[in-house]
PQR file of N, CA, C, O and H, with PARSE charges and radii, in Angstrom:
ATOM      1  N   MET A   1      24.479 -93.497 -51.267 -0.4000 1.5000
ATOM      2  CA  MET A   1      23.882 -94.676 -51.961 -0.0000 2.0000
ATOM      3  C   MET A   1      22.389 -94.857 -51.597  0.5500 1.7000
ATOM      4  O   MET A   1      22.024 -94.900 -50.422 -0.5500 1.4000
ATOM      5  N   ALA A   2      21.600 -94.954 -52.566 -0.4000 1.5000
ATOM      6  CA  ALA A   2      20.173 -95.091 -52.321 -0.0000 2.0000
ATOM      7  C   ALA A   2      19.812 -96.575 -52.119  0.5500 1.7000
ATOM      8  O   ALA A   2      20.229 -97.442 -52.887 -0.5500 1.4000
ATOM      9  H   ALA A   2      21.897 -94.919 -53.521  0.4000 1.0000
ATOM     10  N   ARG A   3      19.029 -96.837 -51.067 -0.4000 1.5000
ATOM     11  CA  ARG A   3      18.646 -98.235 -50.863 -0.0000 2.0000
ATOM     12  C   ARG A   3      17.136 -98.327 -50.602  0.5500 1.7000
ATOM     13  O   ARG A   3      16.702 -98.495 -49.463 -0.5500 1.4000
ATOM     14  H   ARG A   3      18.690 -96.133 -50.443  0.4000 1.0000
ATOM     15  N   PRO A   4      16.319 -98.211 -51.712 -0.5600 1.5000
ATOM     16  CA  PRO A   4      14.854 -98.128 -51.562  0.2800 2.0000
ATOM     17  C   PRO A   4      14.307 -99.407 -50.888  0.5500 1.7000
ATOM     18  O   PRO A   4      13.217 -99.340 -50.319 -0.5500 1.4000
ATOM     19  N   GLU A   5      14.950-100.487 -50.915 -0.4000 1.5000
ATOM     20  CA  GLU A   5      14.543-101.720 -50.371 -0.0000 2.0000
ATOM     21  C   GLU A   5      14.397-101.710 -48.861  0.5500 1.7000
ATOM     22  O   GLU A   5      13.670-102.536 -48.310 -0.5500 1.4000
ATOM     23  H   GLU A   5      15.836-100.541 -51.377  0.4000 1.0000
ATOM     24  N   VAL A   6      15.084-100.778 -48.169 -0.4000 1.5000
ATOM     25  CA  VAL A   6      15.011-100.659 -46.680 -0.0000 2.0000
ATOM     26  C   VAL A   6      14.028 -99.680 -46.156  0.5500 1.7000
ATOM     27  O   VAL A   6      13.906 -99.520 -44.941 -0.5500 1.4000
ATOM     28  H   VAL A   6      15.674-100.107 -48.617  0.4000 1.0000
ATOM     29  N   ALA A   7      13.257 -98.957 -47.097 -0.4000 1.5000
ATOM     30  CA  ALA A   7      12.334 -97.961 -46.759 -0.0000 2.0000
ATOM     31  C   ALA A   7      11.228 -98.451 -45.797  0.5500 1.7000
ATOM     32  O   ALA A   7      10.966 -97.813 -44.777 -0.5500 1.4000
ATOM     33  H   ALA A   7      13.356 -99.087 -48.084  0.4000 1.0000
ATOM     34  N   ASP A   8      10.608 -99.539 -46.113 -0.4000 1.5000
ATOM     35  CA  ASP A   8       9.548-100.035 -45.217 -0.0000 2.0000
ATOM     36  C   ASP A   8      10.056-100.388 -43.824  0.5500 1.7000
ATOM     37  O   ASP A   8       9.388-100.105 -42.829 -0.5500 1.4000
ATOM     38  H   ASP A   8      10.821-100.058 -46.942  0.4000 1.0000
ATOM     39  N   GLU A   9      11.210-100.994 -43.750 -0.4000 1.5000
ATOM     40  CA  GLU A   9      11.795-101.400 -42.460 -0.0000 2.0000
ATOM     41  C   GLU A   9      12.130-100.119 -41.666  0.5500 1.7000
ATOM     42  O   GLU A   9      11.910-100.066 -40.456 -0.5500 1.4000
ATOM     43  H   GLU A   9      11.752-101.224 -44.559  0.4000 1.0000
ATOM     44  N   LEU A  10      12.626 -99.157 -42.304 -0.4000 1.5000
ATOM     45  CA  LEU A  10      12.898 -97.864 -41.597 -0.0000 2.0000
ATOM     46  C   LEU A  10      11.645 -97.222 -41.122  0.5500 1.7000
ATOM     47  O   LEU A  10      11.599 -96.722 -39.998 -0.5500 1.4000
ATOM     48  H   LEU A  10      12.804 -99.200 -43.287  0.4000 1.0000
ATOM     49  N   ARG A  11      10.637 -97.215 -41.919 -0.4000 1.5000
ATOM     50  CA  ARG A  11       9.336 -96.705 -41.405 -0.0000 2.0000
ATOM     51  C   ARG A  11       8.821 -97.469 -40.216  0.5500 1.7000
ATOM     52  O   ARG A  11       8.284 -96.871 -39.283 -0.5500 1.4000
ATOM     53  H   ARG A  11      10.675 -97.622 -42.832  0.4000 1.0000
ATOM     54  N   ARG A  12       8.965 -98.725 -40.226 -0.4000 1.5000
ATOM     55  CA  ARG A  12       8.493 -99.572 -39.065 -0.0000 2.0000
ATOM     56  C   ARG A  12       9.322 -99.220 -37.808  0.5500 1.7000
ATOM     57  O   ARG A  12       8.771 -99.063 -36.718 -0.5500 1.4000
ATOM     58  H   ARG A  12       9.401 -99.210 -40.984  0.4000 1.0000
ATOM     59  N   ILE A  13      10.593 -99.104 -37.972 -0.4000 1.5000
ATOM     60  CA  ILE A  13      11.437 -98.735 -36.763 -0.0000 2.0000
ATOM     61  C   ILE A  13      11.047 -97.378 -36.291  0.5500 1.7000
ATOM     62  O   ILE A  13      10.858 -97.217 -35.085 -0.5500 1.4000
ATOM     63  H   ILE A  13      11.041 -99.232 -38.857  0.4000 1.0000
ATOM     64  N   LEU A  14      10.907 -96.386 -37.120 -0.4000 1.5000
ATOM     65  CA  LEU A  14      10.566 -95.095 -36.746 -0.0000 2.0000
ATOM     66  C   LEU A  14       9.225 -95.003 -36.042  0.5500 1.7000
ATOM     67  O   LEU A  14       9.051 -94.268 -35.070 -0.5500 1.4000
ATOM     68  H   LEU A  14      11.061 -96.517 -38.099  0.4000 1.0000
ATOM     69  N   ALA A  15       8.266 -95.790 -36.575 -0.4000 1.5000
ATOM     70  CA  ALA A  15       6.948 -95.832 -35.880 -0.0000 2.0000
ATOM     71  C   ALA A  15       7.064 -96.449 -34.497  0.5500 1.7000
ATOM     72  O   ALA A  15       6.321 -96.029 -33.610 -0.5500 1.4000
ATOM     73  H   ALA A  15       8.407 -96.387 -37.364  0.4000 1.0000
ATOM     74  N   GLU A  16       7.946 -97.421 -34.245 -0.4000 1.5000
ATOM     75  CA  GLU A  16       8.114 -97.954 -32.945 -0.0000 2.0000
ATOM     76  C   GLU A  16       8.725 -96.850 -31.968  0.5500 1.7000
ATOM     77  O   GLU A  16       8.278 -96.667 -30.836 -0.5500 1.4000
ATOM     78  H   GLU A  16       8.549 -97.762 -34.965  0.4000 1.0000
ATOM     79  N   LEU A  17       9.724 -96.176 -32.480 -0.4000 1.5000
ATOM     80  CA  LEU A  17      10.344 -95.154 -31.694 -0.0000 2.0000
ATOM     81  C   LEU A  17       9.494 -93.943 -31.362  0.5500 1.7000
ATOM     82  O   LEU A  17       9.741 -93.300 -30.341 -0.5500 1.4000
ATOM     83  H   LEU A  17      10.087 -96.325 -33.400  0.4000 1.0000
ATOM     84  N   ASN A  18       8.501 -93.598 -32.180 -0.4000 1.5000
ATOM     85  CA  ASN A  18       7.693 -92.411 -32.077 -0.0000 2.0000
ATOM     86  C   ASN A  18       6.233 -92.783 -32.495  0.5500 1.7000
ATOM     87  O   ASN A  18       5.776 -92.329 -33.544 -0.5500 1.4000
ATOM     88  H   ASN A  18       8.301 -94.120 -33.009  0.4000 1.0000
ATOM     89  N   PRO A  19       5.532 -93.565 -31.727 -0.5600 1.5000
ATOM     90  CA  PRO A  19       4.163 -94.034 -32.236  0.2800 2.0000
ATOM     91  C   PRO A  19       3.201 -93.017 -32.338  0.5500 1.7000
ATOM     92  O   PRO A  19       2.202 -93.227 -33.026 -0.5500 1.4000
ATOM     93  N   GLU A  20       3.363 -91.842 -31.699 -0.4000 1.5000
ATOM     94  CA  GLU A  20       2.259 -90.784 -31.806 -0.0000 2.0000
ATOM     95  C   GLU A  20       2.199 -90.137 -33.132  0.5500 1.7000
ATOM     96  O   GLU A  20       1.181 -89.535 -33.473 -0.5500 1.4000
ATOM     97  H   GLU A  20       4.175 -91.671 -31.140  0.4000 1.0000
ATOM     98  N   LEU A  21       3.276 -90.230 -33.931 -0.4000 1.5000
ATOM     99  CA  LEU A  21       3.250 -89.659 -35.256 -0.0000 2.0000
ATOM    100  C   LEU A  21       2.289 -90.425 -36.173  0.5500 1.7000
ATOM    101  O   LEU A  21       2.315 -91.656 -36.165 -0.5500 1.4000
ATOM    102  H   LEU A  21       4.103 -90.719 -33.654  0.4000 1.0000
ATOM    103  N   PRO A  22       1.463 -89.768 -36.942 -0.5600 1.5000
ATOM    104  CA  PRO A  22       0.563 -90.455 -37.854  0.2800 2.0000
ATOM    105  C   PRO A  22       1.349 -91.048 -39.046  0.5500 1.7000
ATOM    106  O   PRO A  22       2.433 -90.550 -39.351 -0.5500 1.4000
ATOM    107  N   PRO A  23       0.853 -92.065 -39.708 -0.5600 1.5000
ATOM    108  CA  PRO A  23       1.543 -92.599 -40.883  0.2800 2.0000
ATOM    109  C   PRO A  23       1.664 -91.471 -41.949  0.5500 1.7000
ATOM    110  O   PRO A  23       0.908 -90.500 -41.950 -0.5500 1.4000
ATOM    111  N   ALA A  24       2.603 -91.649 -42.802 -0.4000 1.5000
ATOM    112  CA  ALA A  24       2.948 -90.596 -43.785 -0.0000 2.0000
ATOM    113  C   ALA A  24       1.666 -90.349 -44.725  0.5500 1.7000
ATOM    114  O   ALA A  24       1.489 -89.221 -45.185 -0.5500 1.4000
ATOM    115  H   ALA A  24       3.216 -92.438 -42.801  0.4000 1.0000
ATOM    116  N   HIS A  25       0.873 -91.277 -44.983 -0.4000 1.5000
ATOM    117  CA  HIS A  25      -0.193 -91.161 -45.849 -0.0000 2.0000
ATOM    118  C   HIS A  25      -1.520 -90.627 -45.204  0.5500 1.7000
ATOM    119  O   HIS A  25      -2.555 -90.463 -45.849 -0.5500 1.4000
ATOM    120  H   HIS A  25       1.017 -92.193 -44.609  0.4000 1.0000
ATOM    121  N   THR A  26      -1.384 -90.377 -43.887 -0.4000 1.5000
ATOM    122  CA  THR A  26      -2.551 -89.852 -43.123 -0.0000 2.0000
ATOM    123  C   THR A  26      -2.808 -88.333 -43.463  0.5500 1.7000
ATOM    124  O   THR A  26      -1.886 -87.522 -43.539 -0.5500 1.4000
ATOM    125  H   THR A  26      -0.542 -90.511 -43.364  0.4000 1.0000
ATOM    126  N   THR A  27      -4.078 -88.027 -43.651 -0.4000 1.5000
ATOM    127  CA  THR A  27      -4.405 -86.627 -43.888 -0.0000 2.0000
ATOM    128  C   THR A  27      -4.871 -86.049 -42.572  0.5500 1.7000
ATOM    129  O   THR A  27      -5.621 -86.696 -41.841 -0.5500 1.4000
ATOM    130  H   THR A  27      -4.827 -88.687 -43.589  0.4000 1.0000
ATOM    131  N   VAL A  28      -4.433 -84.822 -42.252 -0.4000 1.5000
ATOM    132  CA  VAL A  28      -4.794 -84.150 -41.076 -0.0000 2.0000
ATOM    133  C   VAL A  28      -5.575 -82.922 -41.505  0.5500 1.7000
ATOM    134  O   VAL A  28      -5.127 -82.161 -42.363 -0.5500 1.4000
ATOM    135  H   VAL A  28      -3.824 -84.296 -42.845  0.4000 1.0000
ATOM    136  N   GLU A  29      -6.750 -82.728 -40.903 -0.4000 1.5000
ATOM    137  CA  GLU A  29      -7.505 -81.602 -41.257 -0.0000 2.0000
ATOM    138  C   GLU A  29      -7.152 -80.414 -40.368  0.5500 1.7000
ATOM    139  O   GLU A  29      -7.066 -80.571 -39.150 -0.5500 1.4000
ATOM    140  H   GLU A  29      -7.114 -83.347 -40.206  0.4000 1.0000
ATOM    141  N   VAL A  30      -6.952 -79.274 -40.925 -0.4000 1.5000
ATOM    142  CA  VAL A  30      -6.666 -78.030 -40.164 -0.0000 2.0000
ATOM    143  C   VAL A  30      -7.635 -76.964 -40.578  0.5500 1.7000
ATOM    144  O   VAL A  30      -7.817 -76.649 -41.754 -0.5500 1.4000
ATOM    145  H   VAL A  30      -7.022 -79.147 -41.914  0.4000 1.0000
ATOM    146  N   ARG A  31      -8.271 -76.405 -39.515 -0.4000 1.5000
ATOM    147  CA  ARG A  31      -9.222 -75.310 -39.839 -0.0000 2.0000
ATOM    148  C   ARG A  31      -8.713 -74.061 -39.160  0.5500 1.7000
ATOM    149  O   ARG A  31      -8.439 -74.081 -37.960 -0.5500 1.4000
ATOM    150  H   ARG A  31      -8.123 -76.661 -38.560  0.4000 1.0000
ATOM    151  N   LEU A  32      -8.586 -73.028 -39.863 -0.4000 1.5000
ATOM    152  CA  LEU A  32      -8.154 -71.723 -39.247 -0.0000 2.0000
ATOM    153  C   LEU A  32      -9.193 -70.661 -39.498  0.5500 1.7000
ATOM    154  O   LEU A  32      -9.776 -70.580 -40.580 -0.5500 1.4000
ATOM    155  H   LEU A  32      -8.808 -73.012 -40.838  0.4000 1.0000
ATOM    156  N   ARG A  33      -9.417 -69.852 -38.493 -0.4000 1.5000
ATOM    157  CA  ARG A  33     -10.320 -68.697 -38.603 -0.0000 2.0000
ATOM    158  C   ARG A  33      -9.713 -67.548 -37.930  0.5500 1.7000
ATOM    159  O   ARG A  33      -9.148 -67.678 -36.843 -0.5500 1.4000
ATOM    160  H   ARG A  33      -8.944 -69.917 -37.615  0.4000 1.0000
ATOM    161  N   ALA A  34      -9.813 -66.377 -38.565 -0.4000 1.5000
ATOM    162  CA  ALA A  34      -9.297 -65.206 -37.983 -0.0000 2.0000
ATOM    163  C   ALA A  34     -10.060 -63.980 -38.497  0.5500 1.7000
ATOM    164  O   ALA A  34     -10.618 -63.942 -39.594 -0.5500 1.4000
ATOM    165  H   ALA A  34     -10.271 -66.271 -39.448  0.4000 1.0000
ATOM    166  N   GLU A  35     -10.033 -63.007 -37.629 -0.4000 1.5000
ATOM    167  CA  GLU A  35     -10.582 -61.691 -37.949 -0.0000 2.0000
ATOM    168  C   GLU A  35      -9.681 -60.549 -37.713  0.5500 1.7000
ATOM    169  O   GLU A  35      -9.023 -60.508 -36.673 -0.5500 1.4000
ATOM    170  H   GLU A  35      -9.580 -63.038 -36.738  0.4000 1.0000
ATOM    171  N   ALA A  36      -9.604 -59.638 -38.580 -0.4000 1.5000
ATOM    172  CA  ALA A  36      -8.774 -58.383 -38.344 -0.0000 2.0000
ATOM    173  C   ALA A  36      -9.538 -57.205 -38.665  0.5500 1.7000
ATOM    174  O   ALA A  36     -10.342 -57.256 -39.596 -0.5500 1.4000
ATOM    175  H   ALA A  36     -10.139 -59.671 -39.424  0.4000 1.0000
ATOM    176  N   SER A  37      -9.368 -56.087 -37.960 -0.4000 1.5000
ATOM    177  CA  SER A  37     -10.100 -54.843 -38.279 -0.0000 2.0000
ATOM    178  C   SER A  37      -9.094 -53.761 -38.353  0.5500 1.7000
ATOM    179  O   SER A  37      -7.951 -53.895 -37.915 -0.5500 1.4000
ATOM    180  H   SER A  37      -8.715 -56.045 -37.203  0.4000 1.0000
ATOM    181  N   GLY A  38      -9.554 -52.656 -38.931 -0.4000 1.5000
ATOM    182  CA  GLY A  38      -8.646 -51.561 -39.098 -0.0000 2.0000
ATOM    183  C   GLY A  38      -7.430 -51.848 -39.910  0.5500 1.7000
ATOM    184  O   GLY A  38      -7.591 -52.313 -41.038 -0.5500 1.4000
ATOM    185  H   GLY A  38     -10.483 -52.547 -39.286  0.4000 1.0000
ATOM    186  N   SER A  39      -6.241 -51.621 -39.462 -0.4000 1.5000
ATOM    187  CA  SER A  39      -5.054 -51.967 -40.154 -0.0000 2.0000
ATOM    188  C   SER A  39      -4.401 -53.200 -39.686  0.5500 1.7000
ATOM    189  O   SER A  39      -3.230 -53.435 -39.983 -0.5500 1.4000
ATOM    190  H   SER A  39      -6.111 -51.242 -38.546  0.4000 1.0000
ATOM    191  N   GLY A  40      -5.171 -54.066 -38.905 -0.4000 1.5000
ATOM    192  CA  GLY A  40      -4.684 -55.285 -38.352 -0.0000 2.0000
ATOM    193  C   GLY A  40      -4.398 -56.231 -39.480  0.5500 1.7000
ATOM    194  O   GLY A  40      -4.948 -56.137 -40.577 -0.5500 1.4000
ATOM    195  H   GLY A  40      -6.122 -53.875 -38.664  0.4000 1.0000
ATOM    196  N   ARG A  41      -3.440 -57.222 -39.140 -0.4000 1.5000
ATOM    197  CA  ARG A  41      -2.995 -58.205 -40.133 -0.0000 2.0000
ATOM    198  C   ARG A  41      -3.223 -59.609 -39.451  0.5500 1.7000
ATOM    199  O   ARG A  41      -3.172 -59.767 -38.232 -0.5500 1.4000
ATOM    200  H   ARG A  41      -2.993 -57.298 -38.249  0.4000 1.0000
ATOM    201  N   VAL A  42      -3.456 -60.517 -40.275 -0.4000 1.5000
ATOM    202  CA  VAL A  42      -3.612 -61.943 -39.780 -0.0000 2.0000
ATOM    203  C   VAL A  42      -2.634 -62.835 -40.641  0.5500 1.7000
ATOM    204  O   VAL A  42      -2.627 -62.771 -41.870 -0.5500 1.4000
ATOM    205  H   VAL A  42      -3.498 -60.389 -41.266  0.4000 1.0000
ATOM    206  N   TYR A  43      -1.858 -63.622 -39.959 -0.4000 1.5000
ATOM    207  CA  TYR A  43      -0.991 -64.528 -40.636 -0.0000 2.0000
ATOM    208  C   TYR A  43      -1.366 -65.920 -40.012  0.5500 1.7000
ATOM    209  O   TYR A  43      -1.361 -66.142 -38.801 -0.5500 1.4000
ATOM    210  H   TYR A  43      -1.864 -63.674 -38.960  0.4000 1.0000
ATOM    211  N   GLN A  44      -1.684 -66.811 -40.969 -0.4000 1.5000
ATOM    212  CA  GLN A  44      -2.082 -68.216 -40.534 -0.0000 2.0000
ATOM    213  C   GLN A  44      -1.343 -69.139 -41.385  0.5500 1.7000
ATOM    214  O   GLN A  44      -0.959 -68.797 -42.504 -0.5500 1.4000
ATOM    215  H   GLN A  44      -1.687 -66.630 -41.953  0.4000 1.0000
ATOM    216  N   ALA A  45      -1.121 -70.345 -40.877 -0.4000 1.5000
ATOM    217  CA  ALA A  45      -0.474 -71.431 -41.600 -0.0000 2.0000
ATOM    218  C   ALA A  45      -0.810 -72.735 -40.936  0.5500 1.7000
ATOM    219  O   ALA A  45      -0.952 -72.815 -39.716 -0.5500 1.4000
ATOM    220  H   ALA A  45      -1.434 -70.623 -39.968  0.4000 1.0000
ATOM    221  N   GLY A  46      -0.933 -73.740 -41.741 -0.4000 1.5000
ATOM    222  CA  GLY A  46      -1.205 -75.102 -41.280 -0.0000 2.0000
ATOM    223  C   GLY A  46       0.159 -75.789 -40.890  0.5500 1.7000
ATOM    224  O   GLY A  46       0.146 -76.831 -40.234 -0.5500 1.4000
ATOM    225  H   GLY A  46      -0.817 -73.675 -42.732  0.4000 1.0000
ATOM    226  N   ARG A  47       1.230 -75.252 -41.259 -0.4000 1.5000
ATOM    227  CA  ARG A  47       2.624 -75.785 -41.054 -0.0000 2.0000
ATOM    228  C   ARG A  47       3.573 -74.571 -40.846  0.5500 1.7000
ATOM    229  O   ARG A  47       3.222 -73.571 -40.221 -0.5500 1.4000
ATOM    230  H   ARG A  47       1.241 -74.406 -41.791  0.4000 1.0000
ATOM    231  N   ASP A  48       4.718 -74.715 -41.376 -0.4000 1.5000
ATOM    232  CA  ASP A  48       5.764 -73.702 -41.236 -0.0000 2.0000
ATOM    233  C   ASP A  48       5.235 -72.366 -41.933  0.5500 1.7000
ATOM    234  O   ASP A  48       4.502 -72.355 -42.922 -0.5500 1.4000
ATOM    235  H   ASP A  48       5.003 -75.528 -41.884  0.4000 1.0000
ATOM    236  N   GLN A  49       5.697 -71.294 -41.295 -0.4000 1.5000
ATOM    237  CA  GLN A  49       5.363 -70.005 -41.913 -0.0000 2.0000
ATOM    238  C   GLN A  49       6.548 -69.053 -41.667  0.5500 1.7000
ATOM    239  O   GLN A  49       7.100 -69.004 -40.568 -0.5500 1.4000
ATOM    240  H   GLN A  49       6.293 -71.302 -40.492  0.4000 1.0000
ATOM    241  N   HIS A  50       6.905 -68.345 -42.651 -0.4000 1.5000
ATOM    242  CA  HIS A  50       8.055 -67.427 -42.576 -0.0000 2.0000
ATOM    243  C   HIS A  50       7.574 -66.069 -43.075  0.5500 1.7000
ATOM    244  O   HIS A  50       7.175 -65.912 -44.229 -0.5500 1.4000
ATOM    245  H   HIS A  50       6.457 -68.385 -43.545  0.4000 1.0000
ATOM    246  N   ILE A  51       7.625 -65.057 -42.133 -0.4000 1.5000
ATOM    247  CA  ILE A  51       7.244 -63.698 -42.478 -0.0000 2.0000
ATOM    248  C   ILE A  51       8.549 -62.903 -42.711  0.5500 1.7000
ATOM    249  O   ILE A  51       9.479 -62.915 -41.904 -0.5500 1.4000
ATOM    250  H   ILE A  51       7.949 -65.185 -41.196  0.4000 1.0000
ATOM    251  N   THR A  52       8.551 -62.243 -43.819 -0.4000 1.5000
ATOM    252  CA  THR A  52       9.785 -61.537 -44.141 -0.0000 2.0000
ATOM    253  C   THR A  52       9.573 -60.010 -44.302  0.5500 1.7000
ATOM    254  O   THR A  52      10.519 -59.266 -44.561 -0.5500 1.4000
ATOM    255  H   THR A  52       7.795 -62.234 -44.473  0.4000 1.0000
ATOM    256  N   GLU A  53       8.351 -59.583 -44.147 -0.4000 1.5000
ATOM    257  CA  GLU A  53       8.139 -58.078 -44.253 -0.0000 2.0000
ATOM    258  C   GLU A  53       8.720 -57.416 -43.081  0.5500 1.7000
ATOM    259  O   GLU A  53       8.957 -58.023 -42.036 -0.5500 1.4000
ATOM    260  H   GLU A  53       7.583 -60.188 -43.936  0.4000 1.0000
ATOM    261  N   ARG A  54       8.964 -56.083 -43.271 -0.4000 1.5000
ATOM    262  CA  ARG A  54       9.499 -55.302 -42.163 -0.0000 2.0000
ATOM    263  C   ARG A  54       8.650 -54.154 -41.868  0.5500 1.7000
ATOM    264  O   ARG A  54       8.951 -53.382 -40.958 -0.5500 1.4000
ATOM    265  H   ARG A  54       8.772 -55.590 -44.119  0.4000 1.0000
TER
END
């Protein structure tokens, strides 16, 4: 059962329980820099990353 009317209250409760989390609308800047030489490989991600090659 969906209850969209409780969304704001749930966000408030979650913010109280874990205040170090930024609000959902916050933008976080991530800068990645890497160098590879020869046959080296670089894998970078700002969040989850799944490598499936063998």
